[in-house]
VEXZAZA-193368 format. One line per 2 residues: for each residue x, y, z of C-alpha. Coordinates in nm, 3 decimals, m for minus. Layout:
! VEXZAZA-193368
X:Y:Z ~ ... $
! end
This chain:
! VEXZAZA-193368
m2.454:3.527:0.135 ~ m2.665:3.221:0.182 $
m2.457:2.896:0.244 ~ m2.498:2.640:m0.024 $
m2.689:2.327:0.058 ~ m2.617:1.992:m0.110 $
m2.883:1.743:m0.204 ~ m2.820:1.380:m0.121 $
m2.764:1.283:m0.480 ~ m2.503:1.567:m0.506 $
m2.329:1.441:m0.192 ~ m2.315:1.094:m0.338 $
m2.157:1.228:m0.647 ~ m1.909:1.455:m0.473 $
m1.793:1.198:m0.209 ~ m1.852:0.857:m0.363 $
m2.062:0.762:m0.058 ~ m2.390:0.594:m0.155 $
m2.723:0.733:m0.053 ~ m2.809:0.419:0.150 $
m2.476:0.447:0.338 ~ m2.547:0.814:0.432 $
m2.891:0.713:0.565 ~ m2.741:0.425:0.768 $
m2.478:0.643:0.919 ~ m2.740:0.900:1.008 $
m2.933:0.652:1.217 ~ m2.632:0.461:1.357 $
m2.387:0.743:1.427 ~ m2.586:1.048:1.441 $
m2.389:1.190:1.136 ~ m2.439:1.330:0.894 $
m2.728:1.547:1.028 ~ m2.911:1.677:0.711 $
m3.159:1.949:0.704 ~ m3.474:1.939:0.505 $
m3.556:2.154:0.197 ~ m3.898:2.297:0.108 $
m3.999:1.957:m0.040 ~ m3.887:1.765:0.272 $
m3.578:1.622:0.099 ~ m3.242:1.586:0.281 $
m3.007:1.884:0.239 ~ m2.647:1.887:0.363 $
m2.457:2.203:0.464 ~ m2.111:2.267:0.328 $
m1.934:2.175:0.652 ~ m2.097:1.834:0.654 $
m1.991:1.773:0.296 ~ m1.631:1.861:0.392 $
m1.643:1.608:0.690 ~ m1.785:1.341:0.460 $
m1.502:1.393:0.207 ~ m1.248:1.339:0.485 $
m1.436:1.033:0.610 ~ m1.429:0.880:0.258 $
m1.056:0.941:0.226 ~ m0.998:0.774:0.556 $
m1.217:0.477:0.469 ~ m1.028:0.436:0.139 $
m0.708:0.424:0.348 ~ m0.838:0.134:0.559 $
m1.019:0.301:0.853 ~ m1.349:0.154:0.980 $
m1.665:0.355:0.968 ~ m1.741:0.326:1.346 $
m1.399:0.485:1.416 ~ m1.412:0.781:1.182 $
m1.778:0.874:1.093 ~ m1.865:1.028:1.446 $
m1.546:1.232:1.464 ~ m1.562:1.620:1.439 $
m1.394:1.803:1.161 ~ m1.071:1.888:1.352 $
m1.018:1.529:1.464 ~ m1.071:1.404:1.109 $
m0.818:1.652:0.978 ~ m0.571:1.540:1.243 $
m0.625:1.177:1.154 ~ m0.569:1.247:0.786 $
m0.247:1.439:0.874 ~ m0.118:1.150:1.088 $
m0.203:0.893:0.820 ~ m0.026:1.100:0.559 $
0.293:1.053:0.755 ~ 0.293:0.682:0.848 $
0.557:0.558:1.097 ~ 0.847:0.371:0.951 $
0.803:0.478:0.601 ~ 1.082:0.576:0.364 $
1.168:0.949:0.391 ~ 1.061:1.138:0.080 $
1.206:1.474:0.160 ~ 1.559:1.370:0.069 $
1.439:1.257:m0.281 ~ 1.567:1.482:m0.558 $
1.296:1.706:m0.716 ~ 1.039:1.545:m0.490 $
0.776:1.812:m0.552 ~ 0.816:1.783:m0.931 $
0.686:1.425:m0.920 ~ 0.362:1.533:m0.744 $
0.317:1.824:m0.984 ~ 0.342:1.581:m1.288 $
0.091:1.354:m1.128 ~ m0.150:1.636:m1.032 $
m0.134:1.761:m1.395 ~ m0.191:1.403:m1.536 $
0.154:1.382:m1.694 ~ 0.185:1.006:m1.632 $
0.417:0.962:m1.939 ~ 0.660:1.202:m1.784 $
0.656:0.994:m1.462 ~ 0.710:0.673:m1.663 $
0.989:0.816:m1.873 ~ 1.168:0.961:m1.579 $
1.164:0.634:m1.394 ~ 1.300:0.447:m1.688 $
1.581:0.704:m1.739 ~ 1.683:0.679:m1.379 $
1.694:0.297:m1.404 ~ 1.918:0.319:m1.712 $
2.155:0.555:m1.524 ~ 2.162:0.406:m1.179 $
2.029:0.049:m1.211 ~ 1.711:m0.113:m1.082 $
1.818:m0.179:m0.731 ~ 1.935:0.166:m0.656 $
1.621:0.325:m0.806 ~ 1.391:0.104:m0.610 $
1.556:0.189:m0.283 ~ 1.635:0.558:m0.333 $
1.356:0.675:m0.557 ~ 1.059:0.433:m0.588 $
1.014:0.363:m0.214 ~ 1.015:0.736:m0.102 $
0.806:0.826:m0.409 ~ 0.531:0.585:m0.296 $
0.527:0.767:0.037 ~ 0.510:1.102:m0.124 $
0.223:1.009:m0.345 ~ 0.043:0.854:m0.050 $
0.081:1.179:0.141 ~ m0.040:1.397:m0.150 $
m0.356:1.174:m0.177 ~ m0.430:1.191:0.190 $
m0.385:1.569:0.186 ~ m0.617:1.596:m0.113 $
m0.355:1.729:m0.352 ~ m0.420:1.451:m0.600 $
m0.738:1.251:m0.669 ~ m0.804:0.880:m0.639 $
m0.788:0.829:m1.015 ~ m0.447:1.001:m1.020 $
m0.309:0.775:m0.745 ~ m0.442:0.474:m0.937 $
m0.271:0.596:m1.258 ~ 0.052:0.638:m1.060 $
0.025:0.292:m0.923 ~ m0.043:0.129:m1.266 $
0.249:0.326:m1.429 ~ 0.489:0.226:m1.156 $
0.385:m0.139:m1.171 ~ 0.429:m0.142:m1.549 $
0.774:0.009:m1.530 ~ 0.891:m0.229:m1.257 $
0.756:m0.533:m1.429 ~ 0.932:m0.440:m1.751 $
1.253:m0.395:m1.556 ~ 1.207:m0.731:m1.387 $
1.151:m0.899:m1.723 ~ 1.470:m0.738:m1.855 $
1.672:m0.860:m1.555 ~ 1.537:m1.211:m1.598 $
1.621:m1.214:m1.972 ~ 1.977:m1.087:m1.926 $
2.056:m1.277:m1.609 ~ 2.238:m1.613:m1.560 $
2.097:m1.918:m1.735 ~ 2.012:m2.100:m1.410 $
1.832:m1.965:m1.108 ~ 1.940:m2.024:m0.753 $
1.750:m2.073:m0.429 ~ 1.566:m1.973:m0.231 $
1.234:m2.029:m0.408 ~ 1.024:m1.735:m0.311 $
0.648:m1.686:m0.286 ~ 0.534:m1.320:m0.283 $
0.181:m1.220:m0.188 ~ m0.016:m1.030:0.079 $
m0.262:m1.162:0.343 ~ m0.640:m1.131:0.297 $
m0.671:m0.778:0.467 ~ m0.386:m0.624:0.262 $
m0.466:m0.488:m0.081 ~ m0.151:m0.299:m0.159 $
0.104:m0.482:m0.376 ~ 0.377:m0.229:m0.448 $
0.575:m0.337:m0.146 ~ 0.620:m0.705:m0.268 $
0.674:m0.572:m0.613 ~ 0.967:m0.365:m0.503 $
1.103:m0.668:m0.315 ~ 1.058:m0.880:m0.625 $
1.291:m0.643:m0.814 ~ 1.567:m0.738:m0.574 $
1.481:m1.108:m0.580 ~ 1.514:m1.092:m0.957 $
1.854:m0.924:m0.925 ~ 1.962:m1.216:m0.702 $
1.834:m1.467:m0.969 ~ 1.587:m1.625:m0.727 $
1.289:m1.834:m0.858 ~ 0.983:m1.630:m0.781 $
0.606:m1.709:m0.766 ~ 0.372:m1.409:m0.738 $
0.009:m1.457:m0.615 ~ m0.092:m1.097:m0.614 $
m0.274:m0.932:m0.317 ~ m0.525:m1.049:m0.062 $
m0.462:m1.423:m0.080 ~ m0.650:m1.637:0.175 $
m0.412:m1.789:0.433 ~ m0.520:m2.148:0.343 $
m0.422:m2.086:m0.021 ~ m0.091:m1.932:0.086 $
m0.009:m2.245:0.282 ~ m0.113:m2.469:m0.002 $
0.096:m2.274:m0.252 ~ 0.404:m2.296:m0.025 $
0.370:m2.674:m0.012 ~ 0.284:m2.739:m0.372 $
0.544:m2.497:m0.523 ~ 0.819:m2.616:m0.284 $
0.870:m2.272:m0.153 ~ 1.166:m2.183:0.071 $
1.074:m1.828:0.159 ~ 0.733:m1.670:0.200 $
0.773:m1.291:0.143 ~ 0.485:m1.072:0.268 $
0.422:m0.694:0.256 ~ 0.218:m0.493:0.500 $
0.133:m0.135:0.405 ~ 0.103:0.155:0.654 $
m0.263:0.087:0.688 ~ m0.239:m0.272:0.820 $
m0.331:m0.306:1.183 ~ m0.108:m0.458:1.452 $
m0.372:m0.711:1.513 ~ m0.396:m0.818:1.155 $
m0.024:m0.830:1.116 ~ 0.032:m1.039:1.430 $
m0.262:m1.283:1.385 ~ m0.182:m1.350:1.020 $
0.176:m1.429:1.089 ~ 0.104:m1.645:1.382 $
m0.144:m1.856:1.184 ~ 0.094:m1.894:0.891 $
0.376:m2.005:1.125 ~ 0.147:m2.257:1.284 $
0.034:m2.405:0.947 ~ 0.353:m2.394:0.742 $
0.572:m2.700:0.741 ~ 0.899:m2.664:0.925 $
1.201:m2.538:0.736 ~ 1.010:m2.253:0.562 $
1.101:m1.894:0.638 ~ 0.870:m1.590:0.647 $
1.019:m1.251:0.545 ~ 0.810:m0.944:0.592 $
0.848:m0.576:0.494 ~ 0.642:m0.258:0.461 $
0.559:0.032:0.685 ~ 0.325:m0.169:0.919 $
0.591:m0.436:0.973 ~ 0.835:m0.162:1.073 $
0.578:0.025:1.289 ~ 0.484:m0.295:1.473 $
0.826:m0.467:1.478 ~ 0.779:m0.583:1.844 $
0.461:m0.758:1.743 ~ 0.638:m0.979:1.495 $
0.643:m1.352:1.602 ~ 0.981:m1.493:1.686 $
1.154:m1.628:1.372 ~ 0.989:m1.387:1.128 $
1.259:m1.200:0.931 ~ 1.203:m0.824:0.908 $
1.326:m0.646:0.595 ~ 1.355:m0.280:0.672 $
1.387:m0.177:0.307 ~ 1.366:m0.363:m0.032 $
1.749:m0.359:m0.053 ~ 1.774:m0.591:0.251 $
1.670:m0.877:0.018 ~ 2.024:m0.925:m0.108 $
2.167:m0.966:0.242 ~ 1.891:m1.209:0.343 $
1.933:m1.413:0.026 ~ 2.312:m1.433:0.086 $
2.247:m1.554:0.445 ~ 1.995:m1.812:0.322 $
2.243:m1.944:0.059 ~ 2.524:m1.965:0.306 $
2.312:m2.166:0.548 ~ 2.178:m2.388:0.271 $
2.532:m2.450:0.135 ~ 2.655:m2.530:0.485 $
! end
């Protein structure tokens, strides 16, 4: 049986990698190495398409082209496997009915996921669900995406559904909480290289439960704007999240620059898989939150010191 060959337009459609990108990689990295059809047009064997799919998955996860494009298939598969199990992440295997959540997502049953999350919050409360269900579920979905069990659009649907449910829960906590909020005043965001916001959203749930005034800037905020917001909004605590794909260098350099530019008396609290994995790289004075539930203890500590 003749092996199928893929035209460059088909490769672009199958992988999401543009034609110009494929041509640049061909010259710069020596891969892909297309053959030529009867008309002289580029033609890609099946094994090269498979490699390109893995490369695209790794690029979406934050890897750089120069690191992954030249790698052979077995090395790419190993890297995907390693990134599907990031160090320091919450353990999903102990989560009840873990596989059921992935099956719902793979079959586009987003409403089932949303309803199940809401039901669990009614039964157990927001804080417990964030720590014991939401955090490991994010790891599980990330692993399923890296392994190719769910698509990019399904991962995006999950993220949007989860954000919607958590924001509704936060609004409910704010509406039913005490009339006055207490310090610390908290700014939640991520540094410019970090595009994942679920980490600080989970932390915000716990800050809401502690009745803290919160200011959320979203993801990828320039450092100069973070510093300005801390000053203008009279922030006490800057809360940052670093996902599993943040590098040690980005983590350390961002925190060092912020420490150097922030006025004295402000605290930086960090969480996320990269913060855990690179704990030794954290500058002195930065507070590490190992899980979202640590917020309560840190807030209590801050209030005790402020009261004293």
